[in-house]
VODRENMAR-786926 format. One record per residue (C-alpha): residue number from 1; x negated, z, y negated. Coordinates in pm, 1 decimal. Example, Ala and Ser with C-alpha at 12.3 -4.5 7.8 and 13.67 -1.06 7.14 Angstrom:
<atoms>
ATOM  nr       xx       zz       yy
ATOM   1  -1230.0    780.0    450.0
ATOM   2  -1367.0    714.0    106.0
</atoms>
This chain:
<atoms>
ATOM  nr       xx       zz       yy
ATOM   1 -12517.6   4193.7 -14123.1
ATOM   2 -12668.3   4537.9 -14184.3
ATOM   3 -12426.4   4611.5 -14465.7
ATOM   4 -12132.2   4528.8 -14239.3
ATOM   5 -12260.6   4741.1 -13952.4
ATOM   6 -12353.7   5026.2 -14185.9
ATOM   7 -12007.1   5006.0 -14339.4
ATOM   8 -11846.8   5014.5 -13995.2
ATOM   9 -12059.8   5313.2 -13895.4
ATOM  10 -11966.4   5497.1 -14214.1
ATOM  11 -11599.6   5419.9 -14154.6
ATOM  12 -11627.9   5541.0 -13794.6
ATOM  13 -11799.9   5863.0 -13905.9
ATOM  14 -11537.8   5916.4 -14174.2
ATOM  15 -11254.0   5853.4 -13926.5
ATOM  16 -11416.8   6079.7 -13668.8
ATOM  17 -11456.6   6351.0 -13932.2
ATOM  18 -11091.4   6321.9 -14034.6
ATOM  19 -10972.0   6340.0 -13673.7
ATOM  20 -11187.5   6647.9 -13605.2
ATOM  21 -11063.3   6805.5 -13926.5
ATOM  22 -10700.9   6749.2 -13825.8
ATOM  23 -10759.3   6885.5 -13475.3
ATOM  24 -10922.1   7199.9 -13616.4
ATOM  25 -10649.8   7237.4 -13877.9
ATOM  26 -10379.3   7218.7 -13610.2
ATOM  27 -10563.3   7472.1 -13393.9
ATOM  28 -10592.8   7717.2 -13683.6
ATOM  29 -10229.1   7662.0 -13776.5
ATOM  30 -10126.4   7738.3 -13418.5
ATOM  31 -10317.9   8068.6 -13428.6
ATOM  32 -10162.1   8161.2 -13761.9
ATOM  33  -9814.3   8097.6 -13624.3
ATOM  34  -9892.0   8310.3 -13315.8
ATOM  35 -10020.7   8587.8 -13540.4
ATOM  36  -9708.7   8581.2 -13755.6
ATOM  37  -9482.5   8583.2 -13451.3
ATOM  38  -9667.9   8874.7 -13295.5
ATOM  39  -9699.9   9094.7 -13600.0
ATOM  40  -9414.0   8999.9 -13828.9
ATOM  41  -9135.7   8926.7 -13582.8
ATOM  42  -9218.3   9191.7 -13326.7
ATOM  43  -8905.8   9347.0 -13172.0
ATOM  44  -9093.8   9678.7 -13168.0
ATOM  45  -9152.1   9655.5 -13544.9
ATOM  46  -8784.2   9576.0 -13589.4
ATOM  47  -8698.4   9884.3 -13381.6
ATOM  48  -8910.4  10096.0 -13615.9
ATOM  49  -8727.2   9949.6 -13915.3
ATOM  50  -8395.5  10029.9 -13745.0
ATOM  51  -8503.8  10391.9 -13696.6
ATOM  52  -8603.2  10414.7 -14062.4
ATOM  53  -8250.3  10319.1 -14170.3
ATOM  54  -8097.7  10543.1 -13898.7
ATOM  55  -7942.8  10264.2 -13691.6
ATOM  56  -8021.4  10351.7 -13331.7
ATOM  57  -7788.5  10124.2 -13134.5
ATOM  58  -8037.6   9844.7 -13061.1
ATOM  59  -8356.9  10045.8 -13015.6
ATOM  60  -8366.8  10025.9 -12635.0
ATOM  61  -8286.9   9653.4 -12636.1
ATOM  62  -8553.2   9580.8 -12896.5
ATOM  63  -8812.3   9780.6 -12703.1
ATOM  64  -8715.6   9595.5 -12385.4
ATOM  65  -8757.6   9264.8 -12568.2
ATOM  66  -9105.1   9373.2 -12678.6
ATOM  67  -9198.6   9488.7 -12327.5
ATOM  68  -9085.9   9156.9 -12178.6
ATOM  69  -9294.0   8949.4 -12422.0
ATOM  70  -9595.4   8781.9 -12265.1
ATOM  71  -9813.4   8838.8 -12571.1
ATOM  72  -9753.4   9183.4 -12709.7
ATOM  73  -9977.2   9423.9 -12889.9
ATOM  74  -9722.0   9705.0 -12882.1
ATOM  75  -9655.7   9748.3 -12509.9
ATOM  76  -9752.3  10115.8 -12490.6
ATOM  77  -9565.2  10204.2 -12808.2
ATOM  78  -9253.0  10017.1 -12696.4
ATOM  79  -9259.3  10192.9 -12357.2
ATOM  80  -9295.8  10531.6 -12522.7
ATOM  81  -9017.7  10466.7 -12772.2
ATOM  82  -8782.2  10332.6 -12504.6
ATOM  83  -8858.1  10627.0 -12275.3
ATOM  84  -8784.2  10866.1 -12560.4
ATOM  85  -8449.3  10703.5 -12628.3
ATOM  86  -8367.2  10705.0 -12257.7
ATOM  87  -8435.4  11080.2 -12260.1
ATOM  88  -8211.1  11126.1 -12562.8
ATOM  89  -7932.7  10939.0 -12380.0
ATOM  90  -7981.3  11149.2 -12066.2
ATOM  91  -8109.5  10860.7 -11854.9
ATOM  92  -8388.9  11059.7 -11691.6
ATOM  93  -8475.1  10812.7 -11412.2
ATOM  94  -8524.9  10524.8 -11654.2
ATOM  95  -8728.5  10745.9 -11885.1
ATOM  96  -8950.3  10857.4 -11597.1
ATOM  97  -9005.3  10493.8 -11492.5
ATOM  98  -9127.3  10410.5 -11842.9
ATOM  99  -9347.4  10720.9 -11857.9
ATOM 100  -9500.5  10634.6 -11519.5
ATOM 101  -9572.7  10279.2 -11633.4
ATOM 102  -9720.4  10412.6 -11956.3
ATOM 103  -9946.3  10660.6 -11779.5
ATOM 104 -10071.5  10394.7 -11538.6
ATOM 105 -10194.5  10170.7 -11821.5
ATOM 106 -10570.1  10152.4 -11872.2
ATOM 107 -10535.4  10104.4 -12247.0
ATOM 108 -10353.4  10434.3 -12302.1
ATOM 109 -10545.6  10690.5 -12503.4
ATOM 110 -10738.2  10931.2 -12281.3
ATOM 111 -10573.3  11231.2 -12448.8
ATOM 112 -10231.2  11096.5 -12360.5
ATOM 113 -10332.9  11019.1 -12005.0
ATOM 114 -10462.8  11374.8 -11963.7
ATOM 115 -10099.2  11480.5 -11959.6
ATOM 116 -10072.3  11294.2 -11630.4
ATOM 117 -10199.2  11609.6 -11458.0
ATOM 118  -9907.0  11804.2 -11601.7
ATOM 119  -9667.5  11525.0 -11503.9
ATOM 120  -9804.7  11506.9 -11146.2
ATOM 121  -9787.9  11885.4 -11102.7
ATOM 122  -9420.5  11882.6 -11202.1
ATOM 123  -9327.6  11685.7 -10887.7
</atoms>
């Protein structure tokens, strides 16, 4: 009787271990996929590659795609790049909207946000 119950307990432990292993493996895999999507397939990174090869037609769209992503690590950079391209196209109001949003962000470097005084005094 003991051998049967011990065998059942060992089988249960083994099965429980396998299930926990699979759950953890799936969780790690999910985080790896999120990482790859964020850092490898970032529209902002694609915009930088487009600039490098001197193809500027999709820069604003790519930056907008990055800005609209729920999980982005390049929000400030995408806003700055899009605002710059709006300025180059003469779309001052859109550029100013992006600059205002950029300056209102808490995560923006303090040196960059110090230019807010200059921006506010220009009004």
